[in-house]
ROMARDREN-221090 format. One line per 2 residues: number of its first residue (from 1); for each residue x, y, z of C-alpha. Coordinates in nm, 2 decimals, m for minus. Layout:
N
NUM) X/Y/Z ~ ...;
This chain:
537
1) 5.33/0.01/0.12 ~ 5.25/m0.28/0.35;
3) 5.14/m0.22/0.70 ~ 5.46/m0.38/0.83;
5) 5.67/m0.14/0.61 ~ 5.46/0.15/0.73;
7) 5.53/0.06/1.09 ~ 5.90/0.03/1.01;
9) 5.89/0.38/0.86 ~ 5.72/0.51/1.18;
11) 5.99/0.35/1.39 ~ 6.26/0.51/1.18;
13) 6.09/0.85/1.19 ~ 6.04/0.83/1.57;
15) 6.41/0.75/1.62 ~ 6.51/1.05/1.41;
17) 6.27/1.27/1.60 ~ 6.43/1.19/1.93;
19) 6.73/1.41/1.85 ~ 6.54/1.68/1.67;
21) 6.42/2.02/1.79 ~ 6.04/2.09/1.76;
23) 6.12/2.46/1.76 ~ 6.37/2.41/1.48;
25) 6.10/2.25/1.26 ~ 5.92/2.58/1.25;
27) 6.23/2.73/1.09 ~ 6.29/2.46/0.84;
29) 5.92/2.40/0.74 ~ 5.77/2.72/0.62;
31) 5.41/2.58/0.59 ~ 5.43/2.37/0.91;
33) 5.16/2.56/1.10 ~ 4.92/2.56/0.81;
35) 4.97/2.19/0.74 ~ 4.93/2.09/1.10;
37) 4.63/2.30/1.19 ~ 4.29/2.15/1.15;
39) 3.92/2.24/1.22 ~ 3.58/2.07/1.21;
41) 3.25/2.08/1.39 ~ 3.35/2.40/1.58;
43) 3.68/2.26/1.71 ~ 4.03/2.38/1.62;
45) 4.33/2.15/1.65 ~ 4.70/2.25/1.64;
47) 4.94/1.96/1.61 ~ 5.24/2.18/1.51;
49) 5.41/2.14/1.85 ~ 5.42/1.76/1.80;
51) 5.77/1.61/1.74 ~ 5.70/1.49/1.38;
53) 5.83/1.66/1.07 ~ 5.59/1.72/0.78;
55) 5.74/1.41/0.61 ~ 5.68/1.21/0.93;
57) 5.32/1.33/0.93 ~ 5.27/1.22/0.57;
59) 5.42/0.88/0.65 ~ 5.19/0.84/0.95;
61) 4.89/0.92/0.73 ~ 5.02/0.64/0.50;
63) 5.02/0.40/0.80 ~ 4.65/0.48/0.87;
65) 4.57/0.42/0.51 ~ 4.77/0.10/0.48;
67) 4.61/m0.02/0.81 ~ 4.27/0.00/0.64;
69) 4.11/0.29/0.82 ~ 3.88/0.38/0.54;
71) 3.74/0.03/0.50 ~ 3.71/m0.01/0.88;
73) 3.53/0.32/0.91 ~ 3.28/0.22/0.64;
75) 3.21/m0.10/0.83 ~ 3.16/0.09/1.15;
77) 2.90/0.33/1.01 ~ 2.73/0.06/0.81;
79) 2.65/m0.12/1.13 ~ 2.85/m0.43/1.05;
81) 2.99/m0.64/1.33 ~ 3.31/m0.46/1.45;
83) 3.29/m0.60/1.81 ~ 3.40/m0.94/1.69;
85) 3.45/m1.11/2.03 ~ 3.09/m1.04/2.12;
87) 2.94/m1.05/1.77 ~ 2.80/m0.70/1.78;
89) 2.79/m0.38/1.58 ~ 2.89/m0.05/1.75;
91) 2.64/0.19/1.60 ~ 2.64/0.46/1.88;
93) 2.66/0.72/1.59 ~ 2.30/0.63/1.50;
95) 2.18/0.75/1.84 ~ 2.28/1.11/1.75;
97) 2.18/1.11/1.38 ~ 1.90/1.33/1.27;
99) 1.55/1.19/1.30 ~ 1.41/1.01/0.99;
101) 1.74/0.86/0.88 ~ 1.82/0.51/0.77;
103) 2.08/0.37/1.01 ~ 2.16/0.00/0.98;
105) 2.27/m0.25/1.24 ~ 2.37/m0.58/1.08;
107) 2.13/m0.50/0.79 ~ 1.84/m0.39/0.99;
109) 1.71/m0.03/0.99 ~ 1.71/0.08/1.36;
111) 1.62/0.44/1.30 ~ 1.25/0.41/1.38;
113) 1.31/0.26/1.72 ~ 1.59/0.51/1.79;
115) 1.35/0.80/1.69 ~ 1.07/0.65/1.91;
117) 1.31/0.62/2.21 ~ 1.43/0.97/2.17;
119) 1.08/1.11/2.15 ~ 0.99/0.91/2.46;
121) 1.28/1.07/2.64 ~ 1.17/1.41/2.52;
123) 0.82/1.36/2.65 ~ 0.94/1.24/2.99;
125) 1.21/1.51/3.03 ~ 0.97/1.79/2.94;
127) 0.70/1.64/3.15 ~ 0.92/1.65/3.46;
129) 1.05/2.00/3.39 ~ 0.70/2.14/3.32;
131) 0.55/1.98/3.63 ~ 0.31/1.76/3.43;
133) 0.50/1.45/3.57 ~ 0.51/1.48/3.95;
135) 0.61/1.29/4.26 ~ 0.38/1.04/4.43;
137) 0.23/1.30/4.66 ~ 0.19/1.56/4.38;
139) 0.50/1.76/4.44 ~ 0.72/1.89/4.16;
141) 1.04/1.71/4.10 ~ 1.33/1.91/4.22;
143) 1.62/1.66/4.21 ~ 1.74/1.36/4.01;
145) 1.97/1.10/4.16 ~ 2.16/0.92/3.88;
147) 2.30/0.58/3.98 ~ 2.55/0.41/3.75;
149) 2.91/0.33/3.71 ~ 3.17/0.34/3.43;
151) 3.00/0.42/3.10 ~ 2.67/0.46/3.28;
153) 2.82/0.74/3.49 ~ 3.12/0.91/3.34;
155) 2.95/1.05/3.03 ~ 2.64/1.20/3.19;
157) 2.85/1.33/3.48 ~ 3.09/1.50/3.24;
159) 2.80/1.66/3.05 ~ 2.63/1.79/3.36;
161) 2.95/1.93/3.50 ~ 3.03/2.10/3.17;
163) 2.69/2.25/3.09 ~ 2.50/2.28/3.42;
165) 2.35/2.62/3.51 ~ 2.52/2.80/3.80;
167) 2.18/2.78/3.98 ~ 2.01/2.48/3.84;
169) 1.63/2.44/3.85 ~ 1.67/2.07/3.90;
171) 1.95/1.94/4.11 ~ 2.13/1.65/3.94;
173) 2.35/1.43/4.16 ~ 2.55/1.12/4.08;
175) 2.64/0.80/4.26 ~ 2.89/0.55/4.12;
177) 3.10/0.41/4.40 ~ 2.97/0.12/4.61;
179) 3.14/0.30/4.90 ~ 2.83/0.40/5.10;
181) 2.98/0.74/5.17 ~ 2.91/0.86/4.81;
183) 2.54/0.77/4.84 ~ 2.52/0.94/5.18;
185) 2.66/1.26/5.05 ~ 2.44/1.25/4.73;
187) 2.12/1.20/4.94 ~ 2.21/1.48/5.19;
189) 1.94/1.75/5.18 ~ 1.72/1.57/4.93;
191) 1.35/1.50/4.99 ~ 1.22/1.16/4.86;
193) 0.89/1.32/4.76 ~ 1.06/1.55/4.51;
195) 1.34/1.32/4.39 ~ 1.36/1.08/4.10;
197) 1.61/0.80/4.12 ~ 1.75/0.70/3.77;
199) 1.92/0.36/3.78 ~ 2.15/0.31/3.47;
201) 2.29/m0.03/3.40 ~ 2.33/m0.19/3.06;
203) 2.29/m0.55/3.20 ~ 2.12/m0.46/3.52;
205) 2.35/m0.70/3.70 ~ 2.64/m0.46/3.79;
207) 2.70/m0.52/4.16 ~ 2.79/m0.17/4.26;
209) 2.49/m0.02/4.08 ~ 2.24/m0.26/4.21;
211) 2.37/m0.22/4.57 ~ 2.33/0.16/4.54;
213) 1.99/0.12/4.37 ~ 1.86/m0.10/4.65;
215) 1.98/0.15/4.91 ~ 1.82/0.44/4.73;
217) 1.50/0.25/4.68 ~ 1.49/0.18/5.05;
219) 1.54/0.55/5.12 ~ 1.24/0.62/4.89;
221) 1.02/0.35/5.05 ~ 1.10/0.46/5.41;
223) 0.94/0.79/5.33 ~ 0.68/0.72/5.06;
225) 0.58/0.36/5.12 ~ 0.46/0.15/4.82;
227) 0.42/0.47/4.61 ~ 0.80/0.51/4.62;
229) 0.84/0.30/4.30 ~ 0.68/0.59/4.10;
231) 1.01/0.77/4.17 ~ 1.22/0.49/4.03;
233) 1.34/0.50/3.67 ~ 1.56/0.24/3.49;
235) 1.77/0.27/3.18 ~ 1.90/m0.06/3.05;
237) 1.95/m0.30/2.77 ~ 1.79/m0.57/2.98;
239) 1.44/m0.44/3.06 ~ 1.32/m0.77/3.20;
241) 1.57/m0.74/3.48 ~ 1.47/m0.38/3.55;
243) 1.11/m0.50/3.57 ~ 1.21/m0.78/3.81;
245) 1.38/m0.52/4.02 ~ 1.05/m0.35/4.07;
247) 1.06/m0.06/3.82 ~ 0.72/0.02/3.68;
249) 0.71/m0.08/3.31 ~ 0.63/0.27/3.19;
251) 0.94/0.40/3.36 ~ 1.19/0.16/3.20;
253) 1.39/0.32/2.92 ~ 1.56/0.07/2.69;
255) 1.87/0.09/2.48 ~ 2.04/m0.17/2.27;
257) 2.32/m0.43/2.31 ~ 2.50/m0.28/2.01;
259) 2.56/0.04/2.22 ~ 2.88/m0.01/2.43;
261) 2.86/0.13/2.78 ~ 3.13/0.39/2.74;
263) 2.95/0.50/2.42 ~ 2.60/0.51/2.56;
265) 2.57/0.87/2.67 ~ 2.38/0.95/2.35;
267) 2.10/0.70/2.44 ~ 1.85/0.71/2.72;
269) 2.16/0.68/2.95 ~ 2.16/1.06/2.90;
271) 1.80/1.09/3.03 ~ 1.91/1.25/3.36;
273) 2.10/1.52/3.17 ~ 1.80/1.57/2.94;
275) 1.58/1.63/3.24 ~ 1.82/1.86/3.43;
277) 1.95/2.06/3.13 ~ 1.64/2.04/2.91;
279) 1.58/1.83/2.61 ~ 1.68/2.11/2.37;
281) 2.03/2.11/2.52 ~ 2.05/1.74/2.49;
283) 1.95/1.76/2.12 ~ 2.22/2.02/2.06;
285) 2.47/1.78/2.23 ~ 2.37/1.51/1.98;
287) 2.39/1.75/1.69 ~ 2.75/1.85/1.78;
289) 2.85/1.48/1.79 ~ 2.67/1.42/1.46;
291) 2.87/1.70/1.30 ~ 3.19/1.53/1.40;
293) 3.05/1.20/1.27 ~ 3.00/1.36/0.93;
295) 3.35/1.51/0.93 ~ 3.50/1.17/1.03;
297) 3.32/1.00/0.75 ~ 3.40/1.25/0.47;
299) 3.72/1.43/0.54 ~ 4.04/1.31/0.37;
301) 4.27/1.13/0.61 ~ 4.53/1.41/0.62;
303) 4.26/1.66/0.72 ~ 4.05/1.44/0.94;
305) 4.06/1.54/1.31 ~ 4.01/1.19/1.46;
307) 4.27/1.04/1.23 ~ 4.54/1.30/1.27;
309) 4.49/1.32/1.65 ~ 4.52/0.94/1.67;
311) 4.83/0.95/1.46 ~ 4.99/1.22/1.68;
313) 4.93/1.00/1.98 ~ 5.06/0.68/1.80;
315) 5.37/0.87/1.69 ~ 5.45/0.94/2.06;
317) 5.34/0.61/2.20 ~ 5.50/0.38/1.94;
319) 5.75/0.59/1.75 ~ 5.90/0.76/2.05;
321) 5.81/0.50/2.33 ~ 5.62/0.74/2.55;
323) 5.36/0.53/2.74 ~ 5.18/0.81/2.93;
325) 4.99/1.13/2.82 ~ 4.84/1.42/3.02;
327) 4.51/1.58/2.92 ~ 4.47/1.93/3.07;
329) 4.14/2.11/3.01 ~ 4.18/2.48/3.09;
331) 3.82/2.50/3.18 ~ 3.69/2.41/3.53;
333) 3.37/2.29/3.37 ~ 3.57/2.02/3.18;
335) 3.76/1.90/3.49 ~ 3.61/1.55/3.45;
337) 3.73/1.52/3.08 ~ 4.06/1.34/3.18;
339) 3.86/1.09/3.39 ~ 3.62/1.03/3.10;
341) 3.91/0.97/2.86 ~ 4.07/0.73/3.11;
343) 3.78/0.49/3.06 ~ 3.72/0.57/2.69;
345) 4.09/0.51/2.60 ~ 4.22/0.27/2.85;
347) 3.92/0.04/2.86 ~ 3.88/0.04/2.48;
349) 4.25/0.00/2.38 ~ 4.43/m0.11/2.70;
351) 4.50/m0.45/2.56 ~ 4.79/m0.68/2.50;
353) 4.63/m0.92/2.25 ~ 4.49/m0.83/1.91;
355) 4.14/m0.89/1.78 ~ 4.28/m1.21/1.63;
357) 4.41/m1.34/1.96 ~ 4.77/m1.26/1.88;
359) 5.00/m1.10/2.14 ~ 5.09/m0.74/2.04;
361) 5.45/m0.65/1.97 ~ 5.39/m0.28/2.02;
363) 5.24/m0.07/2.30 ~ 4.87/0.00/2.29;
365) 4.67/0.26/2.49 ~ 4.87/0.53/2.68;
367) 4.81/0.59/3.05 ~ 4.59/0.90/3.06;
369) 4.59/1.14/3.35 ~ 4.52/1.50/3.41;
371) 4.33/1.77/3.59 ~ 4.19/2.11/3.52;
373) 4.43/2.39/3.45 ~ 4.56/2.59/3.63;
375) 4.53/2.34/3.92 ~ 4.76/2.09/3.75;
377) 5.03/2.35/3.72 ~ 5.06/2.35/4.10;
379) 5.06/1.97/4.11 ~ 5.23/1.76/3.84;
381) 5.35/2.01/3.59 ~ 5.69/2.00/3.76;
383) 5.74/1.65/3.62 ~ 5.60/1.75/3.28;
385) 5.86/2.03/3.25 ~ 6.16/1.88/3.42;
387) 6.10/1.52/3.49 ~ 6.31/1.23/3.35;
389) 6.02/1.11/3.13 ~ 5.87/1.30/2.84;
391) 5.49/1.31/2.88 ~ 5.30/1.45/2.58;
393) 5.02/1.68/2.67 ~ 4.68/1.75/2.52;
395) 4.56/2.10/2.61 ~ 4.20/2.19/2.58;
397) 4.09/2.56/2.59 ~ 3.77/2.76/2.55;
399) 3.81/3.11/2.39 ~ 3.51/3.27/2.57;
401) 3.38/3.19/2.92 ~ 3.02/3.08/3.00;
403) 3.01/3.31/3.30 ~ 3.22/3.51/3.54;
405) 3.51/3.76/3.51 ~ 3.64/3.81/3.16;
407) 3.97/3.94/3.30 ~ 4.02/3.62/3.50;
409) 3.94/3.41/3.18 ~ 4.22/3.60/3.00;
411) 4.46/3.50/3.27 ~ 4.35/3.14/3.22;
413) 4.41/3.16/2.85 ~ 4.75/3.32/2.90;
415) 4.85/3.03/3.12 ~ 4.75/2.76/2.88;
417) 4.92/2.93/2.59 ~ 5.23/2.99/2.80;
419) 5.24/2.63/2.92 ~ 5.23/2.49/2.57;
421) 5.51/2.73/2.46 ~ 5.72/2.65/2.77;
423) 5.70/2.28/2.72 ~ 5.83/2.32/2.36;
425) 6.10/2.60/2.40 ~ 6.22/2.53/2.75;
427) 6.50/2.74/2.90 ~ 6.87/2.68/2.84;
429) 7.13/2.66/3.12 ~ 7.31/2.95/2.96;
431) 7.01/3.17/2.99 ~ 6.96/3.07/3.35;
433) 7.32/3.14/3.43 ~ 7.30/3.48/3.27;
435) 7.00/3.57/3.48 ~ 7.15/3.45/3.80;
437) 7.48/3.63/3.73 ~ 7.28/3.95/3.69;
439) 7.14/3.89/4.04 ~ 7.49/3.86/4.18;
441) 7.50/3.48/4.23 ~ 7.84/3.33/4.31;
443) 8.01/3.08/4.08 ~ 7.95/2.81/4.33;
445) 7.57/2.89/4.34 ~ 7.56/2.91/3.97;
447) 7.70/2.56/3.94 ~ 7.44/2.42/4.18;
449) 7.13/2.63/4.08 ~ 7.16/2.67/3.71;
451) 7.11/2.30/3.62 ~ 6.81/2.29/3.86;
453) 6.64/2.59/3.69 ~ 6.71/2.47/3.33;
455) 6.41/2.35/3.13 ~ 6.50/2.09/2.86;
457) 6.20/2.18/2.64 ~ 6.13/1.99/2.32;
459) 5.83/1.84/2.49 ~ 5.53/1.79/2.27;
461) 5.17/1.90/2.30 ~ 4.85/1.93/2.10;
463) 4.61/2.22/2.14 ~ 4.23/2.19/2.11;
465) 4.04/2.51/2.10 ~ 3.66/2.57/2.10;
467) 3.51/2.92/2.08 ~ 3.26/2.85/2.35;
469) 3.16/2.56/2.57 ~ 2.82/2.48/2.43;
471) 2.63/2.15/2.40 ~ 2.73/2.14/2.03;
473) 3.10/2.19/2.10 ~ 3.10/1.94/2.39;
475) 2.92/1.68/2.17 ~ 3.18/1.73/1.90;
477) 3.47/1.70/2.15 ~ 3.35/1.37/2.29;
479) 3.28/1.23/1.95 ~ 3.62/1.34/1.83;
481) 3.79/1.12/2.10 ~ 3.55/0.83/2.04;
483) 3.65/0.82/1.68 ~ 4.02/0.88/1.77;
485) 4.01/0.57/1.99 ~ 3.85/0.37/1.70;
487) 4.13/0.48/1.46 ~ 4.40/0.38/1.71;
489) 4.23/0.04/1.76 ~ 4.23/m0.03/1.39;
491) 4.59/0.07/1.35 ~ 4.69/m0.15/1.65;
493) 4.47/m0.44/1.54 ~ 4.25/m0.43/1.84;
495) 3.88/m0.47/1.91 ~ 3.81/m0.14/2.08;
497) 3.46/m0.24/2.19 ~ 3.50/m0.52/2.44;
499) 3.65/m0.50/2.79 ~ 3.74/m0.85/2.91;
501) 4.00/m0.71/3.15 ~ 3.72/m0.57/3.36;
503) 3.57/m0.91/3.44 ~ 3.82/m1.11/3.65;
505) 3.83/m0.88/3.95 ~ 3.45/m0.86/3.95;
507) 3.43/m1.24/3.94 ~ 3.67/m1.28/4.23;
509) 3.49/m1.02/4.43 ~ 3.18/m1.23/4.42;
511) 3.38/m1.52/4.56 ~ 3.54/m1.31/4.84;
513) 3.22/m1.13/4.95 ~ 3.06/m1.42/5.14;
515) 3.39/m1.51/5.29 ~ 3.40/m1.17/5.47;
517) 3.10/m1.27/5.67 ~ 3.25/m1.62/5.75;
519) 2.98/m1.79/5.54 ~ 3.23/m1.99/5.33;
521) 3.60/m2.04/5.30 ~ 3.78/m2.08/4.97;
523) 4.15/m2.15/4.89 ~ 4.35/m1.83/4.82;
525) 4.71/m1.72/4.81 ~ 4.86/m1.65/5.16;
527) 4.83/m1.27/5.13 ~ 4.47/m1.28/5.01;
529) 4.37/m1.53/5.28 ~ 4.54/m1.31/5.55;
531) 4.35/m1.00/5.44 ~ 4.02/m1.19/5.45;
533) 4.09/m1.32/5.80 ~ 4.19/m0.97/5.92;
535) 3.88/m0.81/5.78 ~ 3.65/m1.09/5.90;
537) 3.77/m1.07/6.26;
């Protein structure tokens, strides 16, 4: 079947699914749960509460095949140019491959330099943790301040929140926002003599990161004088700029331009986490991601977690015209996962033009939002259950807690299971009326209250389950969504590895900044000009 015909089939299947009961599919499809349950790399995925029938699912797999997923996947792992607008490969998978491999980038074996960079990270991280590497006055390092933004922040921040000890031996803090309040809070209580400042920027030109780095360096120098630069670490794909900034050469950790920012966690961008968690934990994180890489490469499309999850999202986004999706991790340690996915998905695939420069005729990336369960239940779940828009939900749960009260964790699990069930089965007006009648409600009250307390149900969800939140399972989870985004990009015809939409606002900010001090004046629209005058006065 041609790709056009496969899309026509998906449109037809989506239209039919609009008037169909998800609960009813369990009655008509005896093997539904088995066909739509998947597992790999320590993760389980249940897609049986999605709105597709098994025939729809098979058609969606056909769309992936007809769109060329298998060939595109082969090019990705071969290190071919897949970021066509910038002429780059996207070989972040090589960063988590086992040492001694042969990973290619545009025909060049990059494994030796990856292995050397990883070993250098290990030596540094273990040196800090053991006390062999100390501060300028000989004190042990007790804190690391990680400065970055976007892909240089969200991945490491997520990993730290997910895996940190309750009482860490090394205090890891993060600064991303150029708002000086974040830096002030991050520095509170830290001593320069026992703090490392790790500045992470792929280009070492990012305005917010450099502004925060300059302020943090001034904080170090005010206390330590010229020796302060011994506390400054740079992670970048532009080492010359890091050296020009004043970072000692032996404290510059490089990565490569074929590593996209939002895919860079696996490189030296993860150095802060390797220091604070220990390099062994970082290696296990890499291993979990590598296990998902192996699954993505080898599993048939209809049993391939990144593929089937992408297809479930595409079925809702395009087949059923649902432009938003909620991601709800029922694990406080994973509370940053929705924010991480906002960048991963919306920066990668939030585009209206294909990789060939042609305007899309279908919607691309969904709007992703979410919060940790059960917090979200007391915030936006009202709209999920009874709102006018149907918003599919990805639930993420962990079977066993890392710490704390096992009874409380059972309550958490009961909530996530119940929420997924409630979204699907709902509650009929008849059932509500019967309950209210039993309480003695009048007919007038019934007519007013029963519609308000009715749940339409038939609202789809996916359910991701890991046994325990370990470095391995976290690595697999992140890699799953990385590859899911790639699959979606291929099917939509996008380049998932550039982000031109980020640039215009940054360019205009550089124009506006000197105007706020009255140094220059440029033509603007009336509203913008009025704001500049107001903030300059």
